[in-house]
C-alpha positions as a Markdown table, in Angstrom:
| # | Residue | x | y | z |
|---|---|---|---|---|
| 1 | Unk | -17.0 | -12.7 | -5.5 |
| 2 | Unk | -19.2 | -15.9 | -5.2 |
| 3 | Unk | -20.5 | -17.7 | -2.1 |
| 4 | Unk | -20.0 | -21.7 | -2.7 |
| 5 | Unk | -22.4 | -23.5 | -1.0 |
| 6 | Unk | -22.4 | -27.5 | -0.1 |
| 7 | Unk | -22.7 | -30.2 | 2.0 |
| 8 | Unk | -19.4 | -32.0 | 3.2 |
| 9 | Unk | -19.4 | -35.2 | 5.1 |
| 10 | Unk | -17.3 | -35.1 | 7.8 |
| 11 | Unk | -15.4 | -38.6 | 9.3 |
| 12 | Unk | -15.9 | -38.7 | 12.7 |
| 13 | Unk | -13.9 | -36.8 | 15.4 |
| 14 | Unk | -12.6 | -34.6 | 12.5 |
| 15 | Unk | -13.6 | -31.0 | 12.6 |
| 16 | Unk | -15.3 | -29.4 | 9.5 |
| 17 | Unk | -13.6 | -26.4 | 8.9 |
| 18 | Unk | -15.1 | -23.4 | 6.4 |
| 19 | Unk | -12.5 | -21.5 | 4.4 |
| 20 | Unk | -12.4 | -19.0 | 1.4 |
| 21 | Unk | -10.1 | -19.1 | -1.5 |
| 22 | Unk | -8.9 | -15.3 | -2.6 |
| 23 | Unk | -7.3 | -15.3 | -6.1 |
| 24 | Unk | -7.0 | -13.2 | -9.2 |
| 25 | Unk | -6.3 | -15.6 | -11.6 |
| 26 | Unk | -9.4 | -17.4 | -11.8 |
| 27 | Unk | -7.7 | -20.5 | -13.4 |
| 28 | Unk | -5.3 | -20.6 | -10.4 |
| 29 | Unk | -8.5 | -20.1 | -7.9 |
| 30 | Unk | -10.5 | -22.9 | -9.9 |
| 31 | Unk | -7.5 | -25.0 | -9.1 |
| 32 | Unk | -7.2 | -24.8 | -5.5 |
| 33 | Unk | -10.6 | -25.1 | -5.2 |
| 34 | Unk | -10.9 | -28.4 | -7.2 |
| 35 | Unk | -7.9 | -29.5 | -5.3 |
| 36 | Unk | -9.5 | -28.9 | -2.0 |
| 37 | Unk | -13.1 | -30.0 | -2.8 |
| 38 | Unk | -12.7 | -34.1 | -2.0 |
| 39 | Unk | -11.8 | -32.9 | 1.4 |
| 40 | Unk | -14.0 | -34.2 | 3.9 |
| 41 | Unk | -13.0 | -32.0 | 6.5 |
| 42 | Unk | -13.0 | -28.8 | 4.5 |
| 43 | Unk | -15.8 | -26.9 | 3.5 |
| 44 | Unk | -15.1 | -24.2 | 0.6 |
| 45 | Unk | -17.8 | -21.8 | 1.3 |
| 46 | Unk | -16.9 | -19.0 | -1.0 |
| 47 | Unk | -14.5 | -17.3 | -3.2 |
| 48 | Unk | -13.3 | -13.9 | -4.2 |
| 49 | Unk | -10.9 | -12.1 | -6.9 |
| 50 | Unk | -9.4 | -9.2 | -5.3 |
| 51 | Unk | -8.7 | -8.7 | -2.2 |
| 52 | Unk | -11.4 | -6.1 | -1.4 |
| 53 | Unk | -13.8 | -8.7 | -2.2 |
| 54 | Unk | -11.7 | -10.7 | 0.5 |
| 55 | Unk | -12.7 | -8.4 | 3.2 |
| 56 | Unk | -16.4 | -8.6 | 2.3 |
| 57 | Unk | -16.6 | -12.1 | 2.1 |
| 58 | Unk | -15.1 | -12.3 | 5.4 |
| 59 | Unk | -17.4 | -9.9 | 7.3 |
| 60 | Unk | -20.3 | -12.0 | 5.4 |
| 61 | Unk | -19.3 | -15.5 | 6.4 |
| 62 | Unk | -16.9 | -15.4 | 8.7 |
| 63 | Unk | -15.1 | -18.5 | 7.6 |
| 64 | Unk | -12.2 | -20.0 | 9.7 |
| 65 | Unk | -9.7 | -19.6 | 7.1 |
| 66 | Unk | -9.1 | -17.3 | 4.5 |
| 67 | Unk | -6.6 | -18.6 | 1.8 |
| 68 | Unk | -5.2 | -15.4 | 0.3 |
| 69 | Unk | -2.8 | -14.7 | -2.6 |
| 70 | Unk | -1.1 | -11.5 | -2.4 |
| 71 | Unk | -0.5 | -9.7 | -5.2 |
| 72 | Unk | -4.0 | -8.4 | -6.6 |
| 73 | Unk | -5.9 | -5.9 | -8.1 |
| 74 | Unk | -7.8 | -3.0 | -6.0 |
| 75 | Unk | -6.8 | -4.5 | -2.5 |
| 76 | Unk | -3.7 | -6.3 | -2.3 |
| 77 | Unk | -3.6 | -9.4 | -0.3 |
| 78 | Unk | -1.2 | -8.0 | 2.5 |
| 79 | Unk | -3.6 | -4.9 | 3.1 |
| 80 | Unk | -6.5 | -7.1 | 2.9 |
| 81 | Unk | -4.6 | -9.6 | 5.3 |
| 82 | Unk | -4.5 | -6.4 | 7.8 |
| 83 | Unk | -8.2 | -5.5 | 7.5 |
| 84 | Unk | -9.2 | -9.1 | 8.2 |
| 85 | Unk | -7.1 | -9.5 | 11.4 |
| 86 | Unk | -8.2 | -6.2 | 12.9 |
| 87 | Unk | -11.8 | -6.5 | 11.6 |
| 88 | Unk | -12.7 | -10.6 | 12.2 |
| 89 | Unk | -9.7 | -12.0 | 14.0 |
| 90 | Unk | -11.2 | -15.3 | 14.3 |
| 91 | Unk | -10.5 | -15.7 | 10.9 |
| 92 | Unk | -6.7 | -17.0 | 10.0 |
| 93 | Unk | -5.2 | -15.5 | 6.7 |
| 94 | Unk | -3.2 | -17.8 | 5.2 |
| 95 | Unk | -1.1 | -16.8 | 2.1 |
| 96 | Unk | -0.8 | -18.9 | -0.8 |
| 97 | Unk | 1.5 | -17.2 | -2.8 |
| 98 | Unk | 4.2 | -17.8 | -5.5 |
| 99 | Unk | 6.0 | -14.6 | -4.0 |
| 100 | Unk | 9.0 | -15.2 | -1.9 |
| 101 | Unk | 10.9 | -12.5 | -1.4 |
| 102 | Unk | 11.7 | -11.4 | 2.5 |
| 103 | Unk | 9.8 | -8.0 | 1.6 |
| 104 | Unk | 6.9 | -10.0 | 0.5 |
| 105 | Unk | 7.4 | -12.3 | 3.5 |
| 106 | Unk | 7.6 | -9.5 | 5.8 |
| 107 | Unk | 4.9 | -7.5 | 5.0 |
| 108 | Unk | 2.3 | -10.5 | 5.3 |
| 109 | Unk | 3.4 | -11.5 | 8.6 |
| 110 | Unk | 3.4 | -8.2 | 10.1 |
| 111 | Unk | 0.3 | -7.5 | 8.7 |
| 112 | Unk | -1.0 | -10.8 | 10.7 |
| 113 | Unk | -1.0 | -13.3 | 8.4 |
| 114 | Unk | -0.9 | -16.8 | 10.3 |
| 115 | Unk | 0.8 | -19.1 | 7.7 |
| 116 | Unk | 2.7 | -18.5 | 4.2 |
| 117 | Unk | 2.5 | -20.9 | 1.9 |
| 118 | Unk | 4.0 | -21.5 | -1.9 |
| 119 | Unk | 1.9 | -22.6 | -4.8 |
| 120 | Unk | 4.4 | -25.2 | -5.4 |
| 121 | Unk | 2.3 | -26.9 | -1.9 |
| 122 | Unk | 1.2 | -30.4 | -1.9 |
| 123 | Unk | -2.4 | -31.1 | -1.6 |
| 124 | Unk | -1.6 | -33.2 | 1.9 |
| 125 | Unk | 0.7 | -29.9 | 3.1 |
| 126 | Unk | -2.2 | -27.5 | 2.3 |
| 127 | Unk | -4.9 | -29.3 | 4.0 |
| 128 | Unk | -2.2 | -30.3 | 6.9 |
| 129 | Unk | -1.4 | -26.2 | 6.8 |
| 130 | Unk | -5.4 | -25.1 | 6.8 |
| 131 | Unk | -6.0 | -27.4 | 10.0 |
| 132 | Unk | -3.1 | -25.9 | 12.1 |
| 133 | Unk | -3.9 | -22.5 | 10.9 |
| 134 | Unk | -7.3 | -22.9 | 11.8 |
| 135 | Unk | -5.4 | -23.9 | 15.8 |
| 136 | Unk | -3.5 | -20.5 | 15.4 |
| 137 | Unk | -0.2 | -22.6 | 14.9 |
| 138 | Unk | 2.4 | -20.6 | 12.8 |
| 139 | Unk | 2.5 | -22.3 | 9.1 |
| 140 | Unk | 5.5 | -21.5 | 7.0 |
| 141 | Unk | 6.7 | -23.1 | 3.8 |
| 142 | Unk | 10.3 | -24.3 | 4.3 |
| 143 | Unk | 11.8 | -21.7 | 1.9 |
| 144 | Unk | 9.9 | -19.1 | 3.7 |
| 145 | Unk | 10.9 | -20.4 | 7.3 |
| 146 | Unk | 14.9 | -20.3 | 5.8 |
| 147 | Unk | 14.8 | -17.2 | 4.7 |
| 148 | Unk | 13.4 | -15.9 | 8.1 |
| 149 | Unk | 16.0 | -17.7 | 10.0 |
| 150 | Unk | 18.4 | -16.2 | 7.4 |
| 151 | Unk | 17.3 | -12.4 | 7.8 |
| 152 | Unk | 17.3 | -13.0 | 11.5 |
| 153 | Unk | 20.9 | -14.2 | 11.4 |
| 154 | Unk | 22.3 | -10.9 | 9.8 |
| 155 | Unk | 23.8 | -8.6 | 11.7 |
| 156 | Unk | 21.5 | -5.7 | 12.9 |
| 157 | Unk | 22.3 | -2.7 | 11.0 |
| 158 | Unk | 24.7 | -0.4 | 12.4 |
| 159 | Unk | 25.5 | 3.4 | 11.9 |
| 160 | Unk | 28.6 | 5.1 | 12.5 |
| 161 | Unk | 28.2 | 9.2 | 13.3 |
| 162 | Unk | 30.6 | 11.4 | 11.1 |
| 163 | Unk | 33.1 | 11.8 | 14.2 |
| 164 | Unk | 33.4 | 7.7 | 14.7 |
| 165 | Unk | 33.6 | 7.2 | 10.8 |
| 166 | Unk | 36.4 | 9.8 | 11.0 |
| 167 | Unk | 38.3 | 8.5 | 13.8 |
| 168 | Unk | 38.4 | 5.1 | 12.1 |
| 169 | Unk | 39.5 | 6.3 | 8.8 |
| 170 | Unk | 42.6 | 7.6 | 10.8 |
| 171 | Unk | 43.1 | 4.3 | 12.6 |
| 172 | Unk | 42.6 | 2.8 | 9.2 |
| 173 | Unk | 45.8 | 5.2 | 8.0 |
| 174 | Unk | 47.5 | 4.0 | 10.5 |
| 175 | Unk | 47.5 | 6.8 | 13.3 |
| 176 | Unk | 47.9 | 6.4 | 16.9 |
| 177 | Unk | 45.4 | 8.0 | 19.2 |
| 178 | Unk | 47.4 | 11.2 | 20.1 |
| 179 | Unk | 47.9 | 11.5 | 15.9 |
| 180 | Unk | 44.3 | 11.0 | 15.4 |
| 181 | Unk | 43.6 | 13.6 | 18.3 |
| 182 | Unk | 45.7 | 16.5 | 16.6 |
| 183 | Unk | 44.2 | 15.5 | 13.2 |
| 184 | Unk | 40.7 | 16.2 | 14.2 |
| 185 | Unk | 41.7 | 18.6 | 16.9 |
| 186 | Unk | 40.0 | 16.8 | 19.6 |
| 187 | Unk | 41.6 | 14.9 | 22.9 |
| 188 | Unk | 43.0 | 11.7 | 23.3 |
| 189 | Unk | 40.5 | 10.8 | 25.8 |
| 190 | Unk | 37.7 | 12.0 | 23.4 |
| 191 | Unk | 39.5 | 9.5 | 20.7 |
| 192 | Unk | 39.5 | 6.5 | 23.0 |
| 193 | Unk | 35.2 | 7.1 | 24.0 |
| 194 | Unk | 34.7 | 7.0 | 20.0 |
| 195 | Unk | 36.9 | 3.9 | 19.2 |
| 196 | Unk | 34.9 | 2.5 | 22.4 |
| 197 | Unk | 31.5 | 3.1 | 21.1 |
| 198 | Unk | 32.7 | 1.7 | 17.5 |
| 199 | Unk | 33.7 | -1.3 | 19.5 |
| 200 | Unk | 30.6 | -1.9 | 20.8 |
| 201 | Unk | 28.9 | -1.1 | 17.9 |
| 202 | Unk | 30.7 | -3.8 | 15.8 |
| 203 | Unk | 31.2 | -6.1 | 18.3 |
| 204 | Unk | 35.0 | -5.9 | 17.9 |
| 205 | Unk | 37.5 | -5.7 | 20.6 |
| 206 | Unk | 40.4 | -4.5 | 18.9 |
| 207 | Unk | 41.4 | -1.1 | 16.3 |
| 208 | Unk | 42.0 | -3.5 | 13.8 |
| 209 | Unk | 39.0 | -5.9 | 13.5 |
| 210 | Unk | 37.1 | -2.3 | 14.0 |
| 211 | Unk | 38.4 | -1.4 | 10.7 |
| 212 | Unk | 38.2 | -4.5 | 9.0 |
| 213 | Unk | 34.6 | -4.8 | 9.7 |
| 214 | Unk | 33.5 | -1.6 | 8.9 |
| 215 | Unk | 35.0 | -1.9 | 5.3 |
| 216 | Unk | 32.9 | -5.5 | 5.1 |
| 217 | Unk | 29.7 | -3.5 | 6.1 |
| 218 | Unk | 30.8 | -0.8 | 3.6 |
| 219 | Unk | 30.6 | 2.0 | 6.9 |
| 220 | Unk | 34.2 | 2.8 | 5.8 |
| 221 | Unk | 35.3 | 4.3 | 2.7 |
| 222 | Unk | 39.0 | 3.5 | 1.6 |
| 223 | Unk | 38.6 | 4.4 | -2.2 |
């Protein structure tokens, strides 16, 4: 890890932010530093090539924002984020990476990252994001925000008990409640109770929709 000193002239009324850049790819790290070098409101005070070095750098320099990649040696970006947020809450962590999978995004957000940007971000967007992050505002790349919204809109995972599956399979076979009770050796009232629970879990109001929805979600095997 390397400290990068250097005075910065700040226009009147603007806040000078101290940041570090963390990326295991030397060329990429140098590119980000070069991209921000002429920004008068930002002072790059350090850089690191792995997550462990990043944590140590934050402890020593206490920057306002840590710009961190995800997949790095020694300690990955998500783990480094968790340690930084836990031990140095004043430093905001802003992820800057090429990875935009649901798993990567969720892990970073859960670790405490204030923002998640992709490396196709423009200089202006990056500068704005750094300032927003320093104020505690969440910053997400448009593609990342879209993925999070889409994931939130997905139906919540549903699990049916074995008995509920048995009852629903019998419904799919065209059996009445009485016939289902005979097949499964349970009371008709118990069949109705199981069906009501299935309706609630699948957010449906009738037997036909229950079967169709269960098939669509892979909860019922009719092969």
